C-alpha positions as CSV (number, residue, x, y, z in Angstrom):
1,M,0.0,5.1,55.5
2,A,0.2,4.7,51.7
3,R,-2.8,3.5,49.7
4,L,-2.2,0.1,48.1
5,R,-4.9,0.4,45.4
6,M,-5.6,3.2,42.9
7,S,-9.1,4.2,42.0
8,W,-10.3,3.7,38.5
9,R,-9.9,7.4,37.7
10,E,-6.3,7.3,39.0
11,K,-5.6,4.3,36.8
12,L,-6.9,6.1,33.7
13,V,-4.8,9.2,34.5
14,T,-1.6,7.2,35.1
15,T,-2.1,4.9,32.1
16,A,0.3,6.9,30.0
17,Q,3.0,6.0,32.6
18,N,2.2,2.3,32.2
19,Q,4.0,1.7,28.9
20,N,4.0,-2.1,29.5
21,L,0.2,-2.4,29.1
22,P,-1.5,-4.2,27.5
23,R,0.5,-7.4,27.7
24,V,-0.1,-11.1,27.5
25,V,1.5,-13.4,30.0
26,E,1.8,-17.1,30.5
27,V,-0.4,-18.5,33.3
28,N,1.8,-19.3,36.3
29,E,1.1,-22.1,38.8
30,K,-0.8,-19.8,41.2
31,M,-3.0,-18.4,38.5
32,S,-3.7,-21.8,37.0
33,K,-5.5,-23.0,40.2
34,K,-8.2,-20.5,39.6
35,W,-8.2,-19.8,35.9
36,G,-6.7,-22.9,34.2
37,E,-3.9,-23.0,31.7
38,G,-2.9,-20.8,28.8
39,T,-2.3,-17.1,28.5
40,C,-3.8,-14.1,30.3
41,V,-4.1,-10.6,28.9
42,I,-3.6,-7.7,31.2
43,P,-5.3,-4.8,29.4
44,S,-4.7,-1.1,29.9
45,P,-7.3,0.7,31.9
46,V,-8.0,2.9,28.8
47,E,-8.9,-0.1,26.7
48,V,-11.3,-1.4,29.4
49,D,-12.8,2.1,29.7
50,A,-13.4,2.1,26.0
51,V,-15.2,-1.2,26.1
52,M,-17.4,0.1,28.9
53,K,-18.2,3.3,27.1
54,S,-19.2,1.3,24.0
55,V,-22.1,-0.3,25.8
56,P,-25.4,1.4,24.8
57,E,-27.1,3.4,27.4
58,G,-29.6,1.3,29.4
59,K,-27.6,-1.9,28.6
60,L,-25.3,-3.9,30.9
61,I,-21.9,-5.5,30.4
62,T,-20.3,-7.7,33.1
63,I,-16.7,-8.0,34.1
64,N,-16.6,-11.5,32.6
65,Q,-17.8,-10.1,29.3
66,I,-15.1,-7.4,29.4
67,R,-12.6,-10.2,30.1
68,E,-13.8,-12.2,27.1
69,V,-13.6,-9.1,24.8
70,M,-10.0,-8.4,25.9
71,A,-9.0,-12.1,25.6
72,K,-10.4,-12.3,22.1
73,K,-8.7,-9.1,21.0
74,Y,-5.3,-10.3,22.2
75,H,-5.7,-14.0,21.3
76,A,-5.3,-15.0,25.0
77,S,-7.0,-17.8,26.9
78,F,-8.6,-15.3,29.3
79,G,-8.5,-11.7,30.6
């Protein structure tokens, strides 16, 4: 049975193959029920990894803070 999800390390290794990332998409009806209206950035795993690595040792960053950083960088409503 094939795995449906890749690990974080697998995503980082295969990012070079994902030429279509990052991208900003319009929020569809399904997404709008949870997130609201506007645009959503889908960042590359390498960019997310860079944000995580920029956090000083002993400090914490949440997934929501990472989403905010990515959304701001790409002028999207959310990430």
